[in-house]
C-alpha positions in Angstrom: 108.1 110.0 98.6 110.4 108.0 96.2 111.9 106.2 99.2 108.4 104.9 100.1 107.6 103.5 96.7 111.1 102.2 96.1 110.4 99.2 98.3 109.1 96.3 96.2 106.6 95.0 98.8 105.0 98.5 99.1 104.8 98.8 95.3 103.0 95.4 95.2 100.5 96.5 97.8 99.8 99.7 95.9 99.3 97.6 92.8 96.6 95.6 94.6 95.0 98.7 95.9 94.7 100.1 92.4 92.2 97.4 91.6 90.1 97.7 94.7 90.1 98.3 98.4 91.6 95.4 100.4 91.8 94.1 103.9 95.1 93.2 105.5 94.1 89.5 105.2 93.4 89.8 101.5 96.7 91.5 100.9 98.5 88.9 103.0 96.9 86.0 101.0 97.5 87.5 97.5 101.1 88.6 98.1 101.9 85.6 100.4 103.4 87.9 103.0 103.2 87.5 106.7 100.5 89.6 108.4 103.0 91.7 110.5 105.0 92.5 107.3 101.8 93.6 105.5 100.7 95.7 108.5 104.2 97.4 108.7 104.1 98.3 105.0 100.5 99.6 105.2 101.5 101.7 108.2 104.3 103.3 106.2 102.1 103.9 103.2 99.3 105.4 105.4 101.7 107.7 107.2 103.1 108.9 103.8 99.6 109.5 102.6 99.5 106.8 99.9 96.6 104.9 101.5 93.7 105.5 103.7 91.9 103.0 105.9 88.3 102.6 107.1 86.8 100.2 109.6 84.3 97.7 108.2 82.9 95.5 111.0 86.0 93.8 112.4 88.1 94.4 109.3 90.1 97.4 108.3 89.9 98.1 104.6 92.7 100.0 102.8 92.3 102.0 99.7 94.6 104.0 97.5 94.9 107.7 97.8 95.9 109.0 94.3 97.2 112.4 95.2 100.8 111.4 96.1 101.0 109.2 93.0 99.7 112.1 90.9 102.6 114.2 92.4 105.1 111.5 91.4 103.5 111.4 87.9 103.8 115.2 87.6 107.5 115.1 88.6 108.2 112.3 86.1 106.4 114.1 83.2 109.4 116.0 81.8 111.5 112.8 81.8 109.1 110.8 79.8 110.6 112.0 76.5 113.8 110.0 77.4 112.0 106.7 77.4 108.9 107.3 75.2 110.9 106.8 72.0 112.3 103.6 73.3 108.9 102.3 74.3 107.5 103.3 70.9 110.4 101.4 69.2 109.8 98.3 71.4 106.1 98.5 70.5 106.9 98.6 66.7 109.4 95.7 67.2 106.8 93.6 69.0 104.2 94.4 66.3 106.7 93.3 63.7 107.3 90.0 65.5 103.5 89.3 65.5 103.3 89.7 61.7 102.9 86.3 60.0 105.9 85.2 58.1 105.5 83.5 54.7 105.9 79.8 55.1 108.4 78.1 53.0 107.0 75.4 50.8 108.7 72.1 51.2 109.9 70.5 48.1 109.4 66.8 47.6 112.3 64.8 46.7 111.9 62.8 43.5 113.6 59.5 43.1 
């Protein structure tokens, strides 16, 4: 399962399918990938159970199947404690950066 989602192009395709079902042509245009490459990755994702397809006229629409991703999420759950503190610290740091800083008043030189 992790081998399937480790490939960046497949992760990009899954990212698009999170938003809505897509045709091969739509994925191809959005990711600027050649059609054979998109089809190859969709085949791998379909065979692994990450996506399903349905025929709509002359197009084949692909949609995300959440179950395998839920399994990945469940497997990762015990490990979240290792990075959640770091993410919380990053969030606090970014919030602090957004706070307005007092502006220094410029003094005028007197002659």
